[in-house]
TISE-449628 format. One record per residue (C-alpha): x, y, z. Coordinates in steps of 0.1 Angstrom, whole numbers, padded with zeros to 4 digits, always signed. Layout:
% TISE-449628
XYZ...
END
This chain:
% TISE-449628
+0000+0000+0000+0013+0035-0008+0030+0050+0022+0008+0081+0024-0023+0060+0023-0009+0041+0053-0003+0074+0069-0040+0082+0064-0049+0055+0089-0018+0057+0111-0016+0095+0116-0035+0093+0149-0040+0060+0167-0072+0058+0187-0079+0048+0222-0062+0051+0256-0024+0054+0260-0020+0082+0234+0005+0109+0239-0008+0143+0252-0027+0160+0224-0014+0190+0207-0030+0224+0208-0064+0224+0189-0049+0249+0163-0016+0231+0158-0009+0215+0124-0011+0180+0140-0045+0187+0155-0059+0201+0122-0046+0171+0103-0062+0148+0129-0096+0165+0123-0091+0167+0085-0074+0134+0075-0075+0145+0039-0044+0167+0046-0024+0135+0053-0027+0120+0018-0037+0149-0005-0002+0164-0009+0011+0131-0022-0019+0124-0046-0008+0110-0079-0022+0102-0114-0020+0064-0106-0041+0069-0075-0066+0090-0095-0070+0061-0120-0075+0035-0093-0099+0058-0073-0119+0065-0104-0123+0028-0112-0132+0020-0076-0157+0049-0073-0174+0039-0106-0177+0003-0094-0192+0013-0061-0216+0037-0078-0229+0010-0101-0235-0011-0070-0251+0015-0048-0277+0028-0072-0298-0004-0075-0291-0011-0038-0303+0023-0027-0336+0019-0046-0340-0016-0030-0331-0004+0006-0357+0024+0004-0383-0004+0000-0369-0021+0032-0371+0013+0050-0407+0016+0039-0400+0049+0020-0404+0060-0016-0375+0047-0038-0359+0082-0044-0351+0084-0006-0326+0056-0011-0308+0077-0037-0311+0109-0015-0292+0089+0012-0265+0076-0010-0243+0106-0019-0238+0128+0011-0215+0103+0029-0193+0101-0002-0185+0139+0000-0182+0141+0038-0160+0110+0041-0137+0125+0015-0126+0151+0040-0131+0134+0074-0126+0097+0068-0096+0078+0082-0101+0046+0061-0094+0045+0024-0119+0017+0019-0151+0026+0038-0182+0039+0019-0211+0055+0038-0247+0051+0026-0279+0032+0030-0276-0004+0043-0299-0032+0048-0297-0032+0086-0301+0006+0089-0330+0005+0066-0347-0021+0087-0342+0000+0118-0356+0031+0100-0386+0010+0091-0391+0000+0127-0390+0036+0142-0403+0060+0115-0437+0045+0106-0428+0046+0069-0431+0084+0070-0403+0103+0052-0406+0133+0076-0398+0110+0106-0369+0093+0087-0353+0126+0078-0357+0140+0114-0342+0107+0127-0312+0112+0104-0307+0147+0118-0310+0137+0155-0288+0106+0150-0262+0128+0134-0263+0152+0164-0259+0123+0189-0231+0107+0169-0212+0141+0166-0216+0146+0204-0202+0112+0210-0173+0119+0187-0164+0152+0204-0167+0137+0238-0147+0107+0227-0173+0082+0238-0165+0056+0212-0155+0032+0240-0192+0028+0249-0195+0006+0217-0171-0018+0233-0198-0030+0257-0218-0045+0228-0201-0079+0224-0195-0098+0192-0222-0125+0201-0247-0097+0205-0237-0082+0171-0239-0116+0154-0273-0123+0169-0286-0090+0158-0272-0091+0122-0284-0127+0118-0319-0118+0129-0318-0088+0107-0308-0109+0077-0338-0133+0083-0362-0104+0088-0351-0084+0058-0347-0115+0035-0381-0129+0044-0396-0094+0041-0387-0095+0004-0404-0128-0003-0437-0109-0009-0421-0087-0036-0402-0117-0051-0435-0136-0055-0456-0106-0064-0478-0108-0032-0497-0077-0021-0512-0064+0011-0487-0083+0033-0482-0066+0067-0447-0056+0078-0446-0070+0113-0424-0101+0111-0447-0127+0126-0478-0114+0108-0457-0112+0076-0447-0149+0079-0484-0159+0086-0499-0139+0057-0471-0148+0032-0478-0186+0037-0515-0180+0038-0515-0161+0004-0489-0182-0013-0515-0194-0038-0517-0158-0051-0482-0158-0064-0477-0140-0097-0458-0163-0120-0441-0135-0139-0426-0119-0107-0416-0153-0092-0398-0164-0124-0381-0131-0129-0371-0128-0093-0356-0164-0092-0337-0158-0125-0323-0126-0110-0312-0144-0079-0295-0171-0099-0277-0146-0121-0265-0126-0091-0252-0158-0075-0234-0169-0106-0218-0135-0111-0207-0134-0075-0191-0169-0078-0174-0157-0109-0162-0126-0091-0148-0147-0063-0129-0170-0087-0116-0146-0113-0077-0146-0109-0061-0112-0106-0048-0094-0137-0010-0095-0140+0009-0071-0162+0027-0100-0180-0006-0113-0193-0012-0109-0231-0034-0079-0239-0063-0100-0251-0063-0120-0218-0061-0088-0198-0090-0073-0217-0112-0104-0212-0103-0104-0175-0112-0067-0173-0146-0073-0189-0154-0102-0166-0143-0082-0136-0164-0052-0146-0195-0074-0152-0192-0093-0120-0184-0062-0099-0214-0043-0113-0236-0073-0111-0264-0055-0093-0267-0028-0119-0263-0054-0147-0291-0077-0134-0315-0048-0125-0309-0033-0160-0316-0067-0176-0349-0070-0156-0359-0034-0165-0353-0042-0202-0374-0073-0200-0402-0053-0182-0400-0026-0208-0402-0051-0236-0435-0064-0222-0447-0029-0217-0443-0022-0254-0465-0052-0262-0492-0039-0239-0489-0068-0214-0471-0063-0181-0466-0095-0160-0445-0077-0133-0451-0053-0105-0430-0023-0113-0413+0003-0091-0434+0030-0107-0430+0067-0107-0400+0082-0089-0396+0119-0081-0373+0134-0107-0343+0157-0101-0321+0164-0072-0335+0167-0037-0342+0203-0024-0319+0216+0003-0340+0224+0033-0340+0221+0071-0353+0188+0085-0390+0187+0094-0393+0196+0130-0431+0191+0128-0454+0173+0103-0489+0179+0092-0513+0149+0091-0550+0144+0085-0554+0146+0123-0536+0179+0127-0500+0189+0133-0475+0166+0151-0450+0188+0170-0413+0181+0174-0417+0168+0209-0444+0144+0198-0423+0132+0169-0393+0125+0193-0416+0107+0217-0430+0086+0188-0395+0075+0177-0387+0066+0213-0359+0041+0217-0350+0046+0180-0331+0077+0190-0306+0055+0209-0307+0023+0188-0303+0039+0154-0272+0061+0161-0255+0034+0182-0260+0006+0157-0250+0030+0129-0217+0037+0147-0212+0001+0155-0217-0011+0119-0195+0016+0104-0166+0013+0129-0168-0025+0126-0165-0022+0088-0136+0003+0091-0117-0018+0116-0121-0050+0095-0107-0035+0064-0080-0015+0082-0068-0049+0097-0069-0066+0063-0050-0038+0045-0025-0030+0073-0035+0005+0084-0052+0021+0114-0083+0041+0119-0093+0067+0145-0126+0055+0159-0135+0089+0174-0128+0106+0140-0151+0080+0124-0178+0090+0148-0175+0126+0136-0175+0116+0100-0207+0095+0102-0224+0121+0125-0217+0149+0102-0229+0128+0072-0262+0121+0089-0267+0157+0100-0259+0172+0066-0277+0144+0048-0309+0153+0066-0308+0187+0047-0312+0167+0014-0339+0143+0027-0316+0115+0036-0325+0088+0062-0298+0075+0086-0268+0059+0069-0237+0040+0080-0208+0021+0066-0217-0006+0041-0197-0039+0043-0206-0050+0008-0198-0018-0010-0167-0013+0011-0156-0048-0001-0162-0037-0037-0142-0005-0030-0112-0024-0016-0113-0051-0042-0113-0024-0069-0080-0012-0057-0091+0021-0042-0061+0042-0029-0078+0071-0010-0113+0083+0000-0113+0103-0032-0130+0073-0048-0162+0084-0030-0164+0116-0050-0169+0095-0082-0196+0075-0065-0214+0106-0052-0213+0123-0086-0227+0091-0102-0256+0090-0078-0264+0127-0084-0263+0122-0122-0287+0092-0119-0311+0114-0098-0310+0141-0124-0312+0121-0156-0322+0084-0150-0351+0085-0126-0376+0082-0155-0360+0049-0165-0363+0035-0129-0400+0033-0135-0396+0000-0154-0375-0018-0127-0395-0048-0114-0399-0050-0077-0390-0087-0078-0356-0078-0092-0349-0053-0064-0361-0080-0039-0335-0104-0054-0308-0078-0050-0317-0073-0013-0319-0111-0006-0285-0117-0021-0271-0087-0003-0283-0098+0032-0276-0135+0029-0240-0132+0039-0251-0114+0071-0265-0147+0085-0234-0163+0100-0240-0201+0100-0206-0208+0115-0209-0187+0147-0227-0213+0168-0201-0239+0161-0173-0214+0168-0188-0203+0201-0195-0239+0211-0157-0246+0208-0144-0214+0222-0168-0204+0250-0203-0220+0253-0216-0193+0276-0213-0168+0248-0242-0187+0231-0265-0172+0257-0263-0135+0246-0263-0146+0209-0295-0166+0213-0312-0140+0235-0304-0112+0210-0314-0133+0179-0348-0144+0193-0359-0111+0208-0349-0091+0177-0378-0108+0159-0401-0092+0185-0385-0057+0189-0350-0048+0178-0343-0026+0208-0353-0053+0232-0331-0078+0215-0300-0056+0216-0307-0044+0251-0313-0079+0265-0283-0094+0247-0260-0066+0259-0274-0070+0295-0267-0107+0294-0231-0100+0281-0225-0075+0309-0239-0099+0335-0215-0126+0323-0186-0100+0325-0196-0089+0360-0199-0125+0372-0163-0131+0361-0153-0099+0380-0173-0109+0411-0161-0145+0411-0126-0145+0396-0109-0178+0391-0083-0187+0416-0054-0211+0416-0051-0229+0449-0020-0248+0461-0027-0269+0492+0000-0278+0518+0013-0267+0552+0010-0232+0538-0021-0223+0517-0012-0204+0485-0040-0187+0467-0036-0167+0434-0064-0148+0417-0058-0153+0380-0074-0119+0371-0078-0086+0388-0093-0080+0423-0122-0056+0425-0148-0049+0452-0175-0074+0440-0149-0102+0444-0139-0094+0480-0165-0117+0496-0156-0146+0473-0119-0141+0481-0126-0139+0519-0147-0171+0518-0121-0190+0498-0093-0181+0523-0113-0186+0554-0127-0220+0544-0093-0233+0534-0070-0217+0560-0088-0207+0592-0115-0234+0592-0089-0261+0588-0078-0280+0618-0054-0267+0629-0056-0232+0612-0027-0226+0589-0009-0197+0574-0018-0185+0539-0001-0166+0510-0020-0143+0487-0001-0142+0454-0009-0108+0439+0011-0109+0406-0020-0104+0385-0036-0077+0407-0028-0043+0393-0052-0022+0413-0075-0024+0443-0102-0001+0457-0113+0009+0492-0137-0020+0496-0109-0044+0488-0087-0027+0514-0114-0031+0540-0118-0068+0531-0081-0074+0534-0080-0056+0568-0107-0079+0581-0089-0109+0568-0057-0098+0586-0076-0094+0618-0091-0129+0615-0057-0144+0609-0042-0125+0638-0069-0138+0662-0062-0174+0651-0025-0169+0657-0015-0175+0621-0002-0152+0593-0016-0140+0560+0013-0129+0538+0014-0112+0504+0036-0119+0474+0041-0100+0442+0025-0067+0452+0024-0043+0422+0034-0006+0428-0002+0007+0424-0014-0018+0450+0015-0009+0474+0006+0028+0470-0030+0021+0481-0020-0001+0510+0005+0025+0522-0023+0052+0520-0047+0029+0539-0021+0023+0567-0031-0013+0573-0015-0029+0603+0004-0062+0602+0007-0065+0565+0037-0086+0555+0048-0092+0520+0077-0109+0502+0094-0106+0468+0090-0143+0459+0067-0171+0469+0097-0192+0480+0107-0166+0506+0071-0164+0519+0068-0202+0523+0102-0204+0539+0093-0177+0564+0059-0191+0572+0074-0226+0578+0098-0209+0602+0128-0217+0582+0159-0194+0586+0170-0169+0559+0138-0150+0550+0124-0118+0564+0091-0101+0554+0087-0065+0544+0062-0046+0565+0039-0021+0547+0055+0012+0556+0075+0035+0534+0106+0028+0555+0105-0009+0549+0096-0009+0512+0125-0018+0489+0144+0012+0475+0134+0005+0439+0097+0004+0448+0100+0036+0469+0113+0054+0438+0084+0041+0418+0059+0051+0446+0072+0086+0447+0073+0090+0409
END
């Protein structure tokens, strides 16, 4: 990868442990907020060529997908295109990944459908409010909150979303009408009305699915073009690569041509997309109220109506986008700034609402097309954005003839990879307890998306808290009990530690000395100090000793501050056992600054 592209990702690592940040007006700070400054000075004609090809490939992919995803969101088709270009321009300036493309996705469209009642005004306002929340999280550097949503929860949600979205397109694939959108009702009415299937739509939809599958398999197996190949071979490879990469546009165009041919003959066996508003979207403020047949709905009422969507949509949008960025950054050996990504997607949604966009996020499928096309910088997004704008200005009249069954085939093939069939086997081998949040999330998402995500996250956090409250301990029995927590020691674990030591040391007959091996304990809190003080008193009353080994400097600092009496610690376990067995040659350190070894005193005072 070109060095300056690598610098695009590596200019500012994200997360804790960073060096103190420079002044907000320094060149480094400006470059951190405008990553374009890291790669633009080194931009070359070769990069322009690769970015143009990649942007064109993504554009031919996003146009049919945007039309299809608007159907998933329950909005008129043009809203998919309105949502597909703003991210291209914003990410050009603010993005830290060369591969990521922002725009409508299947999962975000499903969430929009759940919380906006298929009303464009609600969808646009949700984009604006989501952008504000995401921007605030970026400025406050709250990206770490996403770390509490575990991988099993994400897999459970995406798999449930794949099933919900995919099955939701069966009605369009078979030409069924008047099917409700609620999942369980949708399943019931689809099977109930299966006899009303329109043969034309079903045949065309299945043919489109087969074509998309064949083209995808060809794309996966086409060998890369090498400069030493003969010109004729390179040309044929280029044609195959173009056709397979732009397979969505190719198949949708084929379906529209078939539908138009029937239209000319006066017979139409397909349900068509129909009229689409022509031209570019007007630039206007988001609707902070909406007029209905029952009167005007105020901004406050609209916010109340969207409810949990104001939390779920921005969080899932950030999660999806950052997951995509991190995945491709890892594959292509560069780094991203997660908080800068929050700013990019937040500003995209906020500005997008001015042109009637619904909430968008990073698209895994189109990002993969971008990366496979050899994109070098985010400039490829400019080509994609311009292509979408041109299609809005000049091609909307042609979209009338696109059969809905063809768009359904595009959606089904796009969401199929989201259903991870291997995750259950993987979790069974790695950690079976992780199957619990996966299953809870997967099942509850069919009822309500927010309940599934919330319940799965809650289960994951409870599993995490249980491991903190009941840490595993290595126990060595003998004349002297040796107990070593294999992870940190925090206040929920004090009672478990106390019970383990008392039952094995003081309740034995006769009571015996014990050693607490603290190598893995890097910090303790006030509750832990109180618990250790009570343990020391219990041991003192029984006439035996509780000794400490391997105390880290932060732990020593806390114990010195707490002024615990009778704490004895040793540098090594061998010294502690020798002393407690009353063998000569070993003396403990008492917890006072005068008795702490000199090298640790220096660290304590540092």
